[in-house]
TIZADREN-670756 format. One record per residue: residue in one letter; x, y, z of N, C-alpha, C in turn. Coordinates in steps of 0.05 Angstrom, whole numbers, padded with zeros to 5 digits, m for minus. Each point is the difference from the previous one (the first is absolute). Example, Ala and Ser with C-alpha at 12.3 -4.5 7.8 and 13.67 -1.06 7.14 Angstrom:
2
@residuo:A&nxx:00264&nyy:m00114&nzz:00156&caxx:m00018&cayy:00024&cazz:00000&cxx:00018&cyy:00024&czz:00000
@residuo:S&nxx:m00007&nyy:00021&nzz:m00014&caxx:00016&cayy:00024&cazz:00001&cxx:m00015&cyy:00022&czz:00014
END
This chain:
66
@residuo:M&nxx:00322&nyy:m00732&nzz:00573&caxx:00001&cayy:m00028&cazz:m00004&cxx:00028&cyy:m00012&czz:00007
@residuo:L&nxx:00019&nyy:00018&nzz:00004&caxx:00027&cayy:m00010&cazz:00007&cxx:00001&cyy:m00013&czz:00027
@residuo:D&nxx:m00014&nyy:00011&nzz:00020&caxx:00000&cayy:m00011&cazz:00027&cxx:m00011&cyy:m00029&czz:00000
@residuo:P&nxx:m00023&nyy:m00005&nzz:m00012&caxx:m00009&cayy:m00028&cazz:m00001&cxx:00019&cyy:m00018&czz:m00016
@residuo:S&nxx:00011&nyy:00010&nzz:m00021&caxx:00018&cayy:m00018&cazz:m00016&cxx:00025&cyy:m00006&czz:00017
@residuo:H&nxx:00010&nyy:00019&nzz:00016&caxx:00023&cayy:m00005&cazz:00018&cxx:m00008&cyy:m00022&czz:00020
@residuo:A&nxx:m00024&nyy:00003&nzz:00011&caxx:m00009&cayy:m00020&cazz:00020&cxx:m00003&cyy:m00027&czz:m00012
@residuo:I&nxx:m00011&nyy:m00002&nzz:m00025&caxx:m00003&cayy:m00025&cazz:m00013&cxx:00028&cyy:m00012&czz:m00006
@residuo:A&nxx:00019&nyy:00016&nzz:m00008&caxx:00027&cayy:m00009&cazz:m00006&cxx:00013&cyy:m00012&czz:00025
@residuo:R&nxx:m00008&nyy:00010&nzz:00023&caxx:00011&cayy:m00010&cazz:00026&cxx:m00014&cyy:m00025&czz:00009
@residuo:G&nxx:m00022&nyy:m00008&nzz:m00014&caxx:m00014&cayy:m00025&cazz:00006&cxx:m00025&cyy:00003&czz:00016
@residuo:H&nxx:m00007&nyy:00024&nzz:00008&caxx:m00025&cayy:00003&cazz:00016&cxx:m00012&cyy:00028&czz:m00005
@residuo:I&nxx:m00025&nyy:00000&nzz:m00003&caxx:m00015&cayy:00026&cazz:m00001&cxx:m00022&cyy:m00002&czz:00020
@residuo:G&nxx:m00002&nyy:00020&nzz:00017&caxx:m00019&cayy:00000&cazz:00022&cxx:m00027&cyy:00013&czz:m00008
@residuo:E&nxx:m00019&nyy:m00004&nzz:00016&caxx:m00027&cayy:00011&cazz:m00005&cxx:00001&cyy:00031&czz:m00001
@residuo:T&nxx:00017&nyy:00012&nzz:00017&caxx:00003&cayy:00029&cazz:00000&cxx:00009&cyy:00010&czz:m00027
@residuo:Q&nxx:00020&nyy:m00013&nzz:m00012&caxx:00010&cayy:00008&cazz:m00026&cxx:m00020&cyy:m00005&czz:m00022
@residuo:L&nxx:m00015&nyy:m00022&nzz:00002&caxx:m00021&cayy:m00005&cazz:m00020&cxx:m00022&cyy:00021&czz:00002
@residuo:K&nxx:m00008&nyy:00008&nzz:00024&caxx:m00020&cayy:00020&cazz:00003&cxx:00010&cyy:00027&czz:m00010
@residuo:A&nxx:00025&nyy:00007&nzz:00005&caxx:00011&cayy:00025&cazz:m00010&cxx:00001&cyy:00000&czz:m00031
@residuo:A&nxx:00007&nyy:m00022&nzz:m00012&caxx:00001&cayy:m00001&cazz:m00029&cxx:m00028&cyy:00002&czz:m00011
@residuo:R&nxx:m00019&nyy:m00014&nzz:00012&caxx:m00028&cayy:00001&cazz:m00010&cxx:m00012&cyy:00028&czz:00004
@residuo:A&nxx:00009&nyy:00014&nzz:00021&caxx:m00010&cayy:00027&cazz:00005&cxx:00007&cyy:00020&czz:m00022
@residuo:V&nxx:00021&nyy:m00006&nzz:m00015&caxx:00008&cayy:00018&cazz:m00022&cxx:m00008&cyy:m00014&czz:m00027
@residuo:D&nxx:m00021&nyy:m00016&nzz:00001&caxx:m00012&cayy:m00013&cazz:m00023&cxx:00018&cyy:m00020&czz:m00015
@residuo:V&nxx:00018&nyy:m00013&nzz:00015&caxx:00015&cayy:m00023&cazz:m00012&cxx:m00018&cyy:m00024&czz:00003
@residuo:T&nxx:m00005&nyy:m00014&nzz:m00022&caxx:m00018&cayy:m00023&cazz:00000&cxx:00015&cyy:m00025&czz:00008
@residuo:D&nxx:m00015&nyy:m00020&nzz:00008&caxx:00012&cayy:m00026&cazz:00006&cxx:00014&cyy:m00012&czz:m00024
@residuo:A&nxx:m00010&nyy:00005&nzz:m00023&caxx:00013&cayy:m00010&cazz:m00025&cxx:00027&cyy:00013&czz:m00003
@residuo:E&nxx:00002&nyy:00026&nzz:00006&caxx:00026&cayy:00014&cazz:m00003&cxx:00020&cyy:m00010&czz:00021
@residuo:I&nxx:m00010&nyy:m00006&nzz:00024&caxx:00017&cayy:m00011&cazz:00021&cxx:00010&cyy:m00027&czz:m00008
@residuo:A&nxx:m00018&nyy:m00017&nzz:m00011&caxx:00008&cayy:m00026&cazz:m00010&cxx:00020&cyy:00002&czz:m00023
@residuo:E&nxx:m00003&nyy:00020&nzz:m00017&caxx:00018&cayy:00004&cazz:m00022&cxx:00028&cyy:00007&czz:00010
@residuo:V&nxx:00001&nyy:00017&nzz:00020&caxx:00026&cayy:00007&cazz:00012&cxx:00014&cyy:m00025&czz:00012
@residuo:A&nxx:m00016&nyy:m00016&nzz:00014&caxx:00012&cayy:m00024&cazz:00012&cxx:00010&cyy:m00019&czz:m00022
@residuo:G&nxx:m00016&nyy:m00003&nzz:m00021&caxx:00008&cayy:m00017&cazz:m00022&cxx:00025&cyy:00009&czz:m00014
@residuo:N&nxx:00002&nyy:00027&nzz:m00005&caxx:00023&cayy:00011&cazz:m00013&cxx:00025&cyy:m00003&czz:00017
@residuo:L&nxx:m00003&nyy:00004&nzz:00026&caxx:00023&cayy:m00004&cazz:00018&cxx:00009&cyy:m00029&czz:00000
@residuo:A&nxx:m00019&nyy:m00018&nzz:00001&caxx:00008&cayy:m00029&cazz:m00001&cxx:00014&cyy:m00007&czz:m00026
@residuo:L&nxx:m00010&nyy:00011&nzz:m00022&caxx:00012&cayy:m00006&cazz:m00026&cxx:00028&cyy:00012&czz:m00001
@residuo:N&nxx:00004&nyy:00024&nzz:00010&caxx:00027&cayy:00012&cazz:00000&cxx:00019&cyy:m00016&czz:00018
@residuo:I&nxx:m00009&nyy:m00009&nzz:00023&caxx:00017&cayy:m00016&cazz:00017&cxx:00008&cyy:m00026&czz:m00014
@residuo:L&nxx:m00020&nyy:m00014&nzz:m00012&caxx:00006&cayy:m00024&cazz:m00014&cxx:00020&cyy:00004&czz:m00023
@residuo:T&nxx:m00004&nyy:00022&nzz:m00015&caxx:00018&cayy:00007&cazz:m00022&cxx:00028&cyy:00005&czz:00011
@residuo:N&nxx:00002&nyy:00014&nzz:00022&caxx:00027&cayy:00005&cazz:00011&cxx:00014&cyy:m00025&czz:00009
@residuo:Y&nxx:m00015&nyy:m00018&nzz:00013&caxx:00012&cayy:m00026&cazz:00008&cxx:00009&cyy:m00016&czz:m00024
@residuo:F&nxx:m00017&nyy:m00001&nzz:m00021&caxx:00007&cayy:m00015&cazz:m00024&cxx:00025&cyy:00012&czz:m00013
@residuo:N&nxx:00002&nyy:00026&nzz:m00001&caxx:00023&cayy:00013&cazz:m00012&cxx:00026&cyy:m00006&czz:00016
@residuo:V&nxx:m00003&nyy:m00001&nzz:00026&caxx:00024&cayy:m00007&cazz:00017&cxx:00007&cyy:m00029&czz:m00006
@residuo:L&nxx:m00019&nyy:m00018&nzz:00000&caxx:00005&cayy:m00028&cazz:m00005&cxx:00012&cyy:m00005&czz:m00028
@residuo:A&nxx:m00010&nyy:00014&nzz:m00020&caxx:00009&cayy:m00004&cazz:m00028&cxx:00025&cyy:00017&czz:m00006
@residuo:D&nxx:00009&nyy:00016&nzz:00019&caxx:00023&cayy:00017&cazz:m00003&cxx:m00003&cyy:00017&czz:m00026
@residuo:T&nxx:m00023&nyy:00013&nzz:m00002&caxx:m00007&cayy:00016&cazz:m00024&cxx:00018&cyy:00024&czz:m00002
@residuo:D&nxx:00011&nyy:00004&nzz:m00023&caxx:00016&cayy:00024&cazz:m00005&cxx:m00018&cyy:00024&czz:m00002
@residuo:T&nxx:00009&nyy:00022&nzz:00011&caxx:m00015&cayy:00025&cazz:m00002&cxx:00009&cyy:00015&czz:m00025
@residuo:E&nxx:m00017&nyy:00017&nzz:m00010&caxx:00006&cayy:00015&cazz:m00024&cxx:00009&cyy:00029&czz:00006
@residuo:W&nxx:00003&nyy:00006&nzz:00025&caxx:00008&cayy:00027&cazz:00008&cxx:00026&cyy:m00001&czz:00015
@residuo:P&nxx:00015&nyy:00022&nzz:00000&caxx:00025&cayy:00001&cazz:00014&cxx:m00004&cyy:00000&czz:00030
@residuo:V&nxx:00019&nyy:m00009&nzz:00015&caxx:m00001&cayy:00000&cazz:00029&cxx:00002&cyy:00029&czz:00009
@residuo:V&nxx:m00018&nyy:00006&nzz:00019&caxx:m00001&cayy:00027&cazz:00011&cxx:00016&cyy:00001&czz:00026
@residuo:T&nxx:00018&nyy:00019&nzz:00003&caxx:00015&cayy:00003&cazz:00025&cxx:m00009&cyy:00025&czz:00014
@residuo:P&nxx:m00002&nyy:m00001&nzz:00026&caxx:m00009&cayy:00024&cazz:00015&cxx:00020&cyy:00023&czz:m00003
@residuo:H&nxx:m00012&nyy:00024&nzz:00000&caxx:00017&cayy:00024&cazz:00000&cxx:00010&cyy:00005&czz:00028
@residuo:T&nxx:00023&nyy:00011&nzz:00002&caxx:00011&cayy:00008&cazz:00026&cxx:00000&cyy:00030&czz:00001
@residuo:D&nxx:m00010&nyy:00011&nzz:00022&caxx:00000&cayy:00029&cazz:00003&cxx:00027&cyy:00008&czz:00010
@residuo:A&nxx:00012&nyy:00019&nzz:m00015&caxx:00027&cayy:00009&cazz:00007&cxx:m00001&cyy:00024&czz:00017
END
């Protein structure tokens, strides 16, 4: 289900990806749920940026390989 969700996140899902998802018994309702959850997460992220929401976790810095 990750491949279709990635395609939906990019704004387009093709017939080939839909057929591949359906071939492994992913229902249209599940595909719609993924699209809805992605849209909700995007909206939430934009709102948090607009509202300058404080996060409750510390800032993570990348590790450097020595």
